C-alpha positions as CSV (number, residue, x, y, z in Angstrom):
1,M,-14.8,-36.4,-42.0
2,L,-17.4,-34.3,-43.9
3,F,-15.1,-31.5,-45.0
4,G,-12.5,-33.5,-46.6
5,Y,-14.9,-34.6,-49.2
6,P,-16.5,-31.6,-51.9
7,Q,-18.9,-34.1,-53.1
8,Y,-20.8,-33.7,-50.1
9,W,-20.9,-30.2,-50.2
10,G,-24.4,-30.6,-51.9
11,I,-25.8,-32.4,-49.2
12,V,-24.9,-29.9,-46.3
13,L,-25.4,-26.3,-48.5
14,D,-29.3,-28.1,-49.8
15,T,-29.3,-28.5,-45.5
16,V,-28.8,-25.7,-43.9
17,F,-30.0,-23.0,-47.5
18,L,-32.9,-24.7,-48.7
19,P,-35.1,-23.0,-45.6
20,L,-33.7,-20.1,-45.8
21,R,-34.9,-19.5,-49.8
22,E,-39.2,-19.7,-49.5
23,H,-37.4,-16.2,-47.3
24,D,-35.5,-14.2,-49.7
25,M,-36.9,-10.6,-49.9
26,G,-36.1,-9.2,-45.9
27,I,-33.4,-9.3,-43.5
28,L,-31.9,-12.7,-41.2
29,V,-32.3,-12.2,-37.6
30,L,-30.1,-14.7,-35.7
31,L,-30.3,-13.9,-32.1
32,E,-28.0,-16.2,-29.7
33,V,-28.7,-16.5,-25.7
34,A,-27.4,-18.3,-23.1
35,A,-29.5,-18.9,-20.4
36,R,-28.6,-19.0,-16.4
37,P,-28.6,-22.4,-15.8
38,D,-30.8,-22.7,-12.8
39,C,-33.4,-20.1,-16.0
40,V,-33.4,-22.9,-19.0
41,E,-36.9,-23.9,-18.0
42,D,-38.4,-20.6,-17.4
43,M,-36.4,-19.1,-20.7
44,T,-37.9,-22.3,-22.9
45,E,-41.7,-21.2,-21.6
46,F,-41.0,-17.4,-21.8
47,L,-40.2,-17.6,-25.0
48,A,-42.8,-20.5,-25.8
49,A,-45.9,-17.7,-24.3
50,R,-43.8,-14.3,-26.4
51,L,-43.3,-16.1,-29.7
52,P,-46.8,-16.6,-31.2
53,E,-47.0,-12.4,-30.7
54,T,-43.8,-11.9,-32.4
55,R,-44.7,-13.5,-35.1
56,A,-47.9,-12.1,-35.6
57,F,-46.0,-8.4,-35.2
58,D,-46.1,-6.5,-38.3
59,G,-42.9,-7.0,-40.6
60,C,-42.6,-10.5,-39.0
61,Q,-41.9,-13.4,-41.2
62,D,-40.6,-16.4,-39.4
63,I,-39.3,-17.0,-36.1
64,T,-37.9,-20.7,-34.7
65,A,-36.1,-21.2,-31.4
66,Y,-33.6,-23.9,-31.1
67,L,-31.3,-25.6,-27.7
68,N,-28.4,-25.6,-27.9
69,D,-26.9,-29.8,-27.2
70,D,-25.6,-27.6,-24.3
71,G,-28.7,-27.3,-22.7
72,K,-28.3,-24.0,-22.0
73,T,-28.2,-22.0,-25.3
74,I,-30.7,-20.8,-27.6
75,V,-30.4,-19.5,-30.9
76,M,-33.2,-17.7,-32.6
77,V,-33.6,-17.4,-36.8
78,E,-35.6,-14.6,-37.6
79,H,-37.4,-13.5,-41.0
80,W,-37.5,-9.9,-40.7
81,D,-39.2,-7.5,-43.9
82,A,-36.4,-5.0,-43.1
83,K,-34.7,-3.5,-40.4
84,A,-36.5,-0.9,-40.1
85,S,-39.5,-3.6,-38.6
86,Y,-37.5,-5.6,-36.4
87,E,-35.8,-2.4,-34.5
88,K,-39.8,-1.4,-34.1
89,Y,-40.5,-5.1,-32.1
90,T,-37.6,-4.5,-30.1
91,A,-38.2,-1.2,-29.5
92,W,-42.1,-2.7,-28.3
93,R,-40.6,-5.5,-26.8
94,R,-38.5,-3.1,-24.4
95,E,-41.1,-0.5,-23.8
96,T,-43.5,-3.6,-22.8
97,G,-40.6,-5.2,-20.1
98,V,-40.6,-8.0,-22.0
99,L,-36.7,-7.6,-22.9
100,D,-36.2,-6.5,-19.1
101,T,-37.8,-9.5,-17.8
102,L,-35.4,-11.8,-20.2
103,A,-32.5,-9.7,-19.4
104,T,-33.0,-11.2,-15.2
105,M,-32.9,-14.6,-17.0
106,L,-29.2,-14.5,-19.0
107,A,-25.8,-15.8,-18.5
108,G,-24.3,-12.3,-20.7
109,P,-25.2,-10.1,-23.2
110,P,-27.2,-11.6,-26.2
111,S,-25.7,-11.9,-29.6
112,I,-27.4,-10.0,-32.5
113,R,-26.4,-10.9,-36.4
114,Y,-28.1,-8.9,-38.9
115,F,-27.3,-11.0,-42.7
116,E,-29.0,-9.3,-46.1
117,T,-29.9,-11.4,-48.8
118,V,-27.3,-12.7,-51.2
119,N,-28.4,-12.5,-54.9
120,A,-26.5,-15.9,-55.7
């Protein structure tokens, strides 16, 4: 019971936040999608082919995709120089049809959340 023991909070916080400290400028974007059950493998292959392009896009510091243990939910943790950079990127993906193709593999709408660095 981790939450009942304050002595473990330091371990939890360091485990979660130390990897994020190298990205101390810009914004953090969390994009969460649920793949249709028949499209999980197609989606992971689709992302594997497209994420190198994302990493090379101007303003992208890093992007990593994680598959939940439910086998269908994917969370992309993205670090961008600015929200404007991310918006320019998504406009490009919309123009090239990538977002439309991705949408065909989704079980529902994506969740996109933006976070700014806290000076703490």
